[in-house]
N, C-alpha and C positions, 0 to 999 in steps of 0.2 A: 258536498251535500248529496252526491249521487248515491242511489241505493236505499233511500229512506223508505220505510214501509208505512202506508196510510190505510186506515180502516174507515170505510164509509158504512154507516148504519142508517138505512132509510128504507121504508116499505114501498116507496114510490119509485118505480123503475125509471121513469123520466128524470127524476131528480138525481138518481144515481148515475145515469148516463151523462147528465150535464156536468156533474162534479168530476166524473172520470175524464170527460173531454177537456175541462178547464185544467185540471191537475196534470193530465197527460201532455198538454201543450206547454208545460212549464220548462221543459228541457232539463229537468232534474233527475230523470231516470227513476221515477217513483215506482215502487211496487205497491199496487193498489188492490186491496181486498174489499169485497162488498158483501154485506149480509142484510137481510130484510127485517130482522127483529132484534130487539135488545137482548132477548134470551139467547139468540144465536151468537151475539157479540160476547156475552158473558161466558160462553163456553170456550172461547178462544183464549190463547195465551196472551194476556194483555202486554206482557213485556216484549212481544214481538213487533209492536207498533210504535212508531215515533210520533204519530198524530192520529187522532180519531175525530171524524165528523159525525155527529150524533143528532139525528132528527128527534125532537122531543115529542112529536105527535105520532107515536107508534102504536100499533095494536098490541093487545095483551099487556105487556109491561111497557109503560110509557118511558121515553128516553130520560126524562128528568128523574123519574123514580129509579131507573137503572143507574143513573149517574150518582144519585144519593147513596144507593147501596154500594156502589164502587168506592165512593169516598170513605165509607165506613170500613170496607174490607180490603179494597184493592187500590191503594193510592196511586199506583203507576197509571192505571187506566184513567182515573179521574183527572190527573194532572194533564193528560194528553187530549182530553175530550174538548171539543168545541161544539157548543149547542147550535143546532140549525133549526130555527123556527120555520114552519111551513104552513 
């Protein structure tokens, strides 16, 4: 399982740091990418990520709205997304 890529989508820097610390301590050798908005996440190549942690209380485009749009157009991203309520 080494070398998996994880995307964290959260506007709160403290939450992103906490997730990075928890995931980094896993000894899985994860490649972690962070973005602050759903729009920034949607600009990325969703096939590059094995898992997505998505805060659904995001500014501009809320995470749940982005997830719904992804399910309609980009199935890979939607299957990997895990909603994070904050």
